[in-house]
N, C-alpha and C positions, 0 to 999 in steps of 0.2 A: 374395530383394529380384525376383524380376519379377513381378508382378502379372498379371490375367488381362487387362486394360488396358494393358499393356504389351506382353505374347502381338499380343493383338491389335491393336495401331500397328506391330508385327513385322509380323508376316505381313501386315499392308495396303499395307506397303515394299514385298514382293514384286515381279516381274513376274506377269502376270497368269495365264500359263500357271501358274505353278506355287503363287498360289492355288489353281486352278478342281481340282488335286493333290488339296486339302485341304479344299478342295468339295464332293469325290466323296466323300470320307469321314466329316466328321463332317456332322451328329453320328450319322449310320445307326451307324460302326463305333465311333468313337472323339470323347470329348465336348469340347468349348474344353478344358476344363478337365482332360483328360488332354491334351492336349499339352502344357498349363499343367507340369502334370508329369514330362514325361515330358524338358521341358526343364530344371525343375527339379531330376529327378535331376541328367543332365549335369553341369548348375552345380558341384552339390556336391560332385562327384568332378574340379572345375577342368578342364572338357571343354568348349572355345570352344565355345559355337552360335551364334558370325561367319557361318560356310557353312547358314547357316535354309536355303538351295534343297536338298543335300543332305538334309538330314533331316526338313526334307517331305516329299520325297520316300521319303528310307525309312519312314519313317511311313505313307505311302500305300502301299504293299508288302502291308507285312503288316498294320496295321491289319483290313482283310478277314479274315485268319485268325487273330486274338487278340485280345483285347481287355483281356487279361493288362500293364499297364501296363510291367512289372519286363522279359518279354521283349520288348513294343515298344519297351524302353530300350537291350536285349542288343540287338538287330536296330540299334539307328542309333548303339551304339558299334563294331559292325560293317565300317557302312557311313563310318565316318570313321575306320576304322584308318590310312592311312597320317597324317593329322592326329595321330592321338592315339599312333601311334610317334614321328612328329618332335618331338612337344613332349618327349617321354621320351631321345631318345637325348643321345650324351654331344657336346662340340665333335665329335671323331672319325668322329659319323655311325653308331655303334654302340649298338646299345639293350640294355643287362646287364640281362639277368633269373638269377630268385634262384625253379628251375619246382616244382612242389606234386609230388612224388609220388605214383607208381601207387600207391601205398597210400592217402597221406591224401588223392588225387582218389575212391578205391572209397569208403573211412569217408565224405567230407564224401555223394559219391550215394547211399550208403543214410543215410544219418542224415536222407534231404530226407521227408516225411511232410504229406498231405494231396491232395488234386487238385491238376493241376498251376497253375488260378489263384490256388491260397491255399496254396500251399508253406512251411515251414517245416521252420528246421533244427535239429534235435533230436538232439544228440551229449551225450555222455555226460559230467558236469562233471571227472574223470579224464582222458578225452579232450579235450576243450578246455581243459583246461591243460596237458596234452604238445602243443599244435598253436602255443599262446600260447609256451611255449620255446624249441618247434623254429624258430619264426620267428625272436624274438631272438636266435636261438645264429647262425641263418644271417646275418641282416643284418648283426648286429656281428663275422663275419669278412667280410664284405665291404665295410663300410665300414670297416675296421681295414684292407683294401688299396685305399682310395679310391675306392669303387665305392658310387653309389646308386643301386640296380637295382629292376626292378619285382618282385611278385612272378606269373610268371606260371600259367594254373588252365588247366581246360577251359570252355568255354560255359555250359552247365550248370548247376556251381556257381558262378562268379565274382562274384555278385550274395551271394548266400550265404559266401561264404569274405571277398567284402570287406566290408559287415558287419562279421564280429566283429572284422575283425584292424585294423576304424576304432576303435577303445574302444579298441583298445593303441597302435598304431601308425599314426595318426590322416593323417600323411605318407605311409605308402609304397603307393602306384598299385599297385593289382591288375587288370592284363590279361588276357583270356582271350586264348587262342592266336586264334579268329581276325579279332579285334584289332590283332594285331600284321603291319605290310606284307606280301605276302611280296618285296618287294625288300630289306628290312628286313637287316640283318648284327647277330647276334642274339652276344653273349657272357655267354656262363655262371658266373656269380660266386658257382652251390651250387644245393643243392638240399634242400628241405624235408620 
């Protein structure tokens, strides 16, 4: 739904100094279609793009360092930590979490193959099935206790865990530790 022309229109509505930040990095470090993809990536995971000024600042920070849109999106998500945390807090102001165990963290980290810009997840089918079963079990247990937690992972593996989880639990939010606002109150609802 977020077309190229819509992105250009949104950017033109920003203050001139914020537009200048983006002008500094486009097209030498990131293309306009790359900016569009970052915004689409955020929207795909139900992250609001209303704070476009903060998003543009984050893109301008990271674009000279990497052109990998996954890494750029992850950096933007970390800059939006307050917004993302608030979005998933309960009415009592608590962020319920199910964390990924050190074993699964290591398994995912070791299963990443390819260059930095073209990384892919390569897990054995038996491990994938085990992961799916573990996630389902942890979230069913949390649901019985009346909780709707997020799955918390390390920043490096978050996009890969999310791409896997969205296939069988599309409504489950996957956050990295870097996206949790420092002042957030956490409630552990288990571990996968």
